[in-house]
C-alpha positions as CSV (number, residue, x, y, z in Angstrom):
1,M,-78.2,-139.0,113.1
2,L,-79.8,-142.2,111.8
3,V,-82.7,-142.4,109.3
4,I,-84.4,-145.8,109.5
5,N,-86.9,-147.0,106.9
6,R,-88.6,-150.4,107.4
7,N,-90.1,-152.3,104.6
8,E,-91.6,-155.8,104.6
9,N,-88.4,-157.8,105.1
10,E,-85.7,-155.0,105.0
11,I,-84.5,-152.4,107.4
12,Q,-82.7,-149.5,105.6
13,I,-80.4,-147.4,107.6
14,R,-78.9,-144.1,106.4
15,F,-76.7,-141.7,108.2
16,Q,-77.4,-137.9,108.1
17,H,-75.3,-135.0,109.2
18,T,-72.2,-137.1,109.8
19,N,-69.3,-138.5,107.8
20,R,-68.3,-141.0,110.5
21,F,-69.5,-144.4,111.5
22,N,-68.3,-144.3,115.1
23,F,-69.2,-144.8,118.7
24,L,-72.0,-142.2,118.6
25,M,-73.7,-143.9,115.6
26,V,-73.3,-147.3,117.3
27,E,-75.0,-145.9,120.4
28,E,-77.9,-144.8,118.2
29,L,-78.1,-148.2,116.6
30,N,-78.1,-149.9,120.0
31,E,-81.0,-147.7,121.1
32,A,-82.9,-148.3,117.9
33,F,-82.4,-152.0,117.9
34,P,-82.0,-153.2,121.5
35,D,-83.1,-156.8,120.7
36,L,-81.6,-157.9,117.4
37,G,-83.1,-161.4,117.9
38,K,-86.5,-160.0,117.0
39,H,-85.4,-159.4,113.4
40,S,-85.0,-163.0,112.3
41,G,-85.6,-163.3,108.5
42,N,-85.0,-159.6,107.9
43,A,-82.1,-157.9,106.1
44,F,-80.4,-154.8,107.4
45,L,-79.2,-152.5,104.6
46,F,-76.7,-149.9,105.6
47,D,-76.3,-147.0,103.1
48,F,-72.8,-145.5,103.8
49,T,-73.3,-142.6,101.4
50,G,-71.2,-139.7,102.8
51,I,-69.4,-141.9,105.4
52,S,-65.6,-141.4,105.0
53,F,-64.4,-142.8,108.3
54,I,-65.2,-145.9,110.5
55,D,-63.6,-146.1,113.9
56,T,-62.8,-149.3,115.8
57,T,-66.2,-149.2,117.5
58,G,-67.9,-149.1,114.1
59,F,-65.9,-152.1,112.8
60,R,-66.7,-154.0,116.0
61,Y,-70.4,-153.3,115.6
62,L,-70.3,-154.7,112.0
63,F,-68.6,-157.8,113.3
64,F,-71.2,-158.0,116.1
65,L,-74.0,-157.8,113.5
66,L,-72.4,-160.6,111.5
67,Q,-72.3,-162.8,114.6
68,K,-75.9,-161.9,115.7
69,G,-77.1,-162.4,112.1
70,R,-75.7,-165.9,112.0
71,E,-77.3,-166.6,115.5
72,H,-80.7,-165.1,114.7
73,K,-80.9,-165.7,111.0
74,F,-80.9,-162.2,109.6
75,D,-78.7,-160.6,106.9
76,Y,-77.0,-157.3,106.6
77,H,-75.5,-155.5,103.6
78,I,-73.6,-152.3,103.1
79,C,-73.8,-150.1,100.0
80,N,-72.2,-146.9,98.8
81,L,-68.8,-147.4,100.4
82,S,-66.6,-144.4,99.8
83,D,-63.0,-144.8,98.4
84,E,-61.8,-143.5,101.8
85,V,-63.6,-146.3,103.7
86,K,-62.4,-148.9,101.2
87,E,-58.8,-147.7,101.7
88,L,-59.3,-147.8,105.5
89,I,-60.7,-151.3,105.4
90,G,-57.5,-152.4,103.6
91,K,-55.3,-150.8,106.3
92,I,-57.0,-151.7,109.6
93,D,-55.2,-154.0,112.0
94,M,-58.2,-156.2,112.8
95,E,-58.9,-159.6,111.5
96,L,-62.3,-159.3,110.0
97,P,-64.1,-162.0,108.0
98,P,-64.7,-160.8,104.4
99,E,-68.4,-161.2,104.7
100,I,-68.5,-158.4,107.2
101,F,-68.4,-156.1,104.2
102,S,-71.3,-157.7,102.3
103,V,-71.6,-155.0,99.7
104,K,-74.6,-154.5,97.5
105,E,-74.5,-152.9,94.2
106,E,-75.3,-149.2,94.5
107,E,-78.5,-149.4,92.3
108,S,-80.0,-151.9,94.8
109,C,-79.4,-149.5,97.8
110,S,-82.6,-147.6,97.4
C-alpha cells in the first residue's frame, strides 16, 4: 500500500504493509500518477524504509521515472535504502545509470 503526502514542491511516497517494491507497487504508482508530465518542477521522494527487495518491474519503473523526469523537468530521490536493497543493486544484471539511485540523506527524508 502506498502513502502519498504532497507538499508545495515535493511528493513523498512511503510503502506500508510490504517489504517489496514490485509489480503491485508499480501498478499503484501508475494509478496514483497517470500523467507524470503534470508534475514539472516537483520532486518525488521515495522512502524505502522497510523495503528489502526490488523486482525487475520496480527497477524498470525507477528507470522510467528518470527518463520522464528528464523529459518533464521533475526530480526524484530515494531515501532509507536497506542493506539488502543496496546489495541487490550491486548484483542486478541490468545497465542502470547511477543517477537512478539518487539517494538523499536519511535525515532529509521526512
